[in-house]
N, C-alpha and C positions, 0 to 999 in steps of 0.2 A: 885477544878480543880488543876492539877499539873502545875508546871511552863512549861512544855513541851507543854502541851495542851494549854496554854496561847499564845504560840509562833506560834501556827497555821500553823504549817508544813513548817516552815522557814527553808531554807539551803540545801546544798547539801548533808548533813549526816542525813535529817531527816527520820527517821524510824529506823536508826541505835540505838541501845542500848549499852550502857556502865555502867558497875557497876564498882565503884570506891572504893577502900580500900587504901586511901593515906593520908599523914599529911605533915605538912609543907609547900613546895613550889614547888619544880620541878615537881614533879608527879601530884599533884592537877592542877598546871599551864597547863601541859600537858592537863588534861582534859578540862581545861578551853577552850584551844584552840578547841577541838572537840565540846566544847558546843556552841561557837560562830558560827561553822558550822552546827547548827541544830541538832546534836544527843542529844539524851534521856539520861540525866547523872541521875543516882541513887548515892548518895554519901553513903556509910556505913559508919557511925561514932561510936564510943564506947560512952558509956553514958558520958564520960567526954568531948567527941568532939574531933575533928581534934586539935592536940597542937597548931598549929597556931592562935586558938581563945585566946592563953594567950600572945601573942607577942605584941600587941598594945601599953600596957602601958610602953613597955621599950624605945618607941620612944614618948611617950607624947600623944599618943591616948586612952584616957579612955573610955573604953567600955561600951554599955548599955546592957540591956536584949535581945533588938532586932536588934541593929545596931553594925557593926564591920567591919569598914573599912579596917582593917588588913586582914581579911579573905576574903573579898570581892575582893581581887587583884587576887586571884587564883580560884574562886569560884563563877562565873556568871553562871546564866543560868541552876542551878543544882537543883534536887530535893534531900531532904534531909531525910534519914532513920538513925534510930539508933539503934542497935542490940548487944545484948551480945553475942559474939563470943564463950565464954566459956560456955553457955546455949546450950544443945541438940536443943531445938527449934530455939533458935535464929541462931546457926549456920544452922540448915535445911533451914529457910527461907532465908539465905545468899547464901546457895547452890543452892537454887530453882531460885533465882533471878539471879545468875550467869548462869545457864543452860539455862534460856531463851535470855540471852544477846548475842551480838556480840563481845564485847570486855571486858574484865576483867582486870583493872589497878590497880596495887598495888607498893607500895614500902616498903614492909614489910621484915623482916628479913626471910631468906630462912629456918633456923630452925622453925621459928613460923608457917609459912606456909605449912611446912610439917607436925607439930603437929595438923593442923585444917583440913587438908586434902584438902588444898586450893594451893598445890604447882602444878608446870607445868605437870608432869607426871601423877600425880592422875586426874587432872581435863581434861587434854587433852585425856584421855581415856574415862572419863565417857562424855566429850563433844567434839567431834572431830572436829566442826566448830568453837570452841572457840578460841578467839585470847587471848592469855595470855601475858601480857604485864607488866615488872618489870623496875622501875626505881631503880639504884643502885649508891652507892658512887663510888665503884670500881668496877673493872669487875669481872667476875666469877671465875677466876683462880688466883692462887698466893697467897702471903702472907697477902694481905689485902682483899680476896674475901668474908668475914664474918665481915669485919670491919665496925662500924657506919660510915656513910660517911654526911658530909654537904659541902655546897660549898665553904665555908671558908676554910676548909682543904683539901678537895680532887681537887676542881678545882681551886682556889686560890693560896693556898700553894704548893701542889705536882704538880699541873698543870702548874706551872711557872708564873701564873699570877701576884702574888703579888712580886716576885722577878725579872720581867722583866719590868713593866709597870712604876715602879719609875724612878726618875733621880737618875743618876749613883752616887754611894756616898753617898745616902739617905738611910733612913730606907725604909723595904718593903711597897709596897703599900698596902693600906686597900680598897678594892673595896666595893661599897655600897651592903650591905646585899642582898643575892640572885641574883646578878647579872648573876652569872653562872647558877643558876637554871632556869631562864627565857630563857637564850640560850638554854640550853639541853632541857627544855619542848618542844620547836620547833622542835628539832631533834627527839625527843620521838613520837611526833605528826607526823612528817613524817612516821616513821618507821610503826605506826599503820596504817596509810592510804596505805601504801605499801602493808600491809599483807590484809586488807580489798578488794584491788584491787584482790590479789591473791585468796580470798576466794570467790570472786564474779566469778573468772573463774573456781575454781575448787571445791568450796564447803569444803574446809579444812582450819582449823583454823591454828595458828602457835605461836611461843613464839617470843617476841620482848623485847629486852634488851637493855639499854643504860645506860652508867655512866658519872658520871661528870667528872671522871678524864680524860678518853677518849676524851669527850667534849672539854676538855680545850686544849688538845692536837692537835684536829683538828683546832681548834680557832687560834692556835699558827703556823700552818703549814708553813708560810712564815719565820716567826723567827728562826723555828727549821732547816729549810733548810738553811738559811742563817750562823746561828751559824756554821754550820759545813765547812764553806767556810772562816772562819775567822771574821764574822760579830758579835761581842761578844755583848751580853745582860747582864744587864740593860746598857742604853745608856744615856750620857749626851746630852742635846740639844745643847751644844757649840761644839759638835763634831759627829755630825750625818754624815752618808755617803753622802747624797743629801742635800746640805743647803735650797734646794727651796721646802723641804718636812720637814717643822719646824714650831715652834711657836716664835712670836716675840711681844714684848711688845710696845705698842704706848705711844705716848706723854701722854695720860691722864690715864696712868697705868693699861691699859686693854690688854688683849692678844688676837692675831690674830694667827690663823692657816691657812698657806698655803701648798697647794699641788701641786707642778708643777714637774711631774716626769721627764719629758723629760729635762734634765738640759741643753745639748749643743743646744737644739733647741730655747729655750726660754732664755738663758743667758742674751743676749743683751737686750731683752725686760725688764728684772728685772733690770738691771742697770739703764735704762732710766726711770723705774717707780721711783726708789728711788733717783733719781737725781746725779746718777754717771756715765755720759756720758764719762767722761775721762777712765773708765774702760771698755767701749764696745771693744770687740775682743780682751782683754786681755790674752797675751799668757799664763798667771799664773792660771787664772780662767774660762776661756771661755768653757773649756771642763773638764769634770767628770774625764776622764784619768788623766789629767794633776794635778787637783785636789789630787786624789787618788794617784798618785804616788809621789807626794811631801807633803803631809798630810797638805794640806792647807786649809781643810774644816773649821777648827777654825778661820782663817783669814778672810774667805769669810763671815762665820757667823756673825763676828764682823762689819764687813761693813754693812751687812743687818741689823743688830741691831741698828746701827747709823742711817741708812736710816729711817727704821721705827719709830724710835724716834721722828722723827720731826713734825708728825701729828699724830691727834687723831683718834681714831678708826673709828669714824662715818665719818671722811675724806677719810680713807683709803678704806674702804668697796666699794664705788663707783669709786674710781680710779681702784681697781683691776679688778672690775667687768668690766668695760670698756676694759681693757687690756685682758679680758677673763681668769684671774687666778683664779683657784678655791681657795676660801677662805670662812672662816667664823670666826666670834667671837667665841673666846672657852668659851663654854655657862657652867654653873652652873644649877642645876635643879631649881633653883629661875627663871632663864631665860626662862627653857623650859615650865614651869608652865603658863607663860604669854605669850608664842609664838603663834600666830596666825595660823604660818603654822601647828602646831602640831593640832589644833582644825579644820581647814578648810578640813584637810587630816584624820580626825578622827584619828589621833593617841591617842589624849587623849579627853576624852569625860567628860561633866560636870553631876555630879550625885548630889543629894540632900539628906541630912539626915535630921530627925527631930532634932536629937541632936547636929549635928554639923555643920549644914547649908550645902552650896554649897562647893565640892570639885571635884578635878580633877581626873579621873581614867585611867589609860594607858588601851588601848584596844590592842587586838590580831591582829598583823599585816597583815594577810590574807583577800584579797578582792575578790569577784567572781561578775561578770558584771551581772550574771543572778541574782544575791540576793542583792547585795547592801550590805551597812553598816550592820552589825549583831544587833539584839537585845541585850540590856544588862538588866538582872534582878538582882538585888544583892542577897546576902546570906540570909540565913533563920538561925534561932535558931535550936539547936540540936533536931532531932526527930519531926521537923515541917510536913513532909509528911508522917511519919511512918504508921499512921491509914489509910491514903488515899491508900498507896500502897497496904497494907495488904488487904484492901477491894477489891482491884483489883486480887489479888491472891485469893479470895473466902472467906477470914475470915469474920465474923459476927463481929457486934460490941461487943458482948458477948464474943466471943473467943479472942479479940483484947485485951479487958480489962482483961481476964485471963492471957494471956500471959506478959502484963505490970505488973499484979499482982504478976506473978512468977519470975518476973526479966529478962525475954528473949528479951524484947523490951522496948523502951523508945518512948512514944509520947508525943507531945508539949502540952499543955493546957495553954497558956499564950494568950495573944492579938494578934489577927490577923494583920499579916504582909503584906500587900496589894503586888501584883505582878506587880510593876510599871516598866514599859518598858521605860528604857532611851535611848533617841534616839540622833544621832549624830546631830552636828550643822548643817549639810547641810538638814537633815531630818526635823528639826525643822523648818528651814527657807523655806523649801518647794521647796528646789531647787533640791531635787532628790525623787524618789518614795520610799515609806516606804512599805514594804512587809509584815507588820505584825500589 
């Protein structure tokens, strides 16, 4: 049984077929979004597999023959086929699968696609209804059109993230690996869904392209606009435009982030909160216009710093809540992994590994009232479903064995890896209906 059959028609994309030829993060994560909407995913790997399979040991995750928490991040609910695209027979199988699919998702270099006959002009002529989607590092034009791209260089470096997210005067920020990839994946998924809607109306496929550099620029829209009006980036927290949208250290050396955009409206409240009633209606600080005109942001920030340093974080949070000031402790990943808010809303789900025990797996963020929290089935070894899919295309066991002997396909011959469906916390507790 394929993973798709196991999911029993779940999701708004049930019946939609996606062929994936993707490695690393952004493109496979795009397909994960579609998989958790119920699409049937046929992930075609080389005999060596998605390069992401090699990444776990880099941050302490030693892999086993059947379990890989690193690749699970981007590859839930997929079916795993391994083909040799340099083989005439292997390439023919891939094209047959693509021809019967709704979407072909790739992040291959254009020259390689053209060499294989998997480029958009070729496939769109052969299969007019196909949605051909490509994740890129940079755009299709200009000096970097054919340059290799990772989120560290395309998104974080050239996209301005590393250079603007840091504290002014310090070294560039180093965002967590693939932070840009996951954000860009949602954008690509949106593009594919738009093309699917158009296909339902017209019967015609389309080309969908998203790149990491453009995604970073889109994410930085406000900063790019503000920069043109004199708001220079990066900034120092000691001199931000609005002191009520800033971080402050509490008495127990923890950080709190407050966001009160309307300075003039809430100024008096903030002074009362930190115990500075003497500054209520202060002509210097009461309006953002006065602060800006006289460059008084550092002075007000110092006043706020002194105020927040008088109480511990757990004292401040209820006080700020009572005054309806949007605020939160500045979390690290260690806090998120333990945060009940993340689990009850299914932003993180517990999964169980034989070799590694229980771990937290982030989920895709889109939810539908008609289908509820999506199923999560973890990844499989290289070629796990190759034989099963070849049988669906009419190949006999003898023909499959011959294809494998000739080096056209790779089939999995190891121990069975059960299709365990990991449910959300609410589903496990019986608080919501489970549709699979």
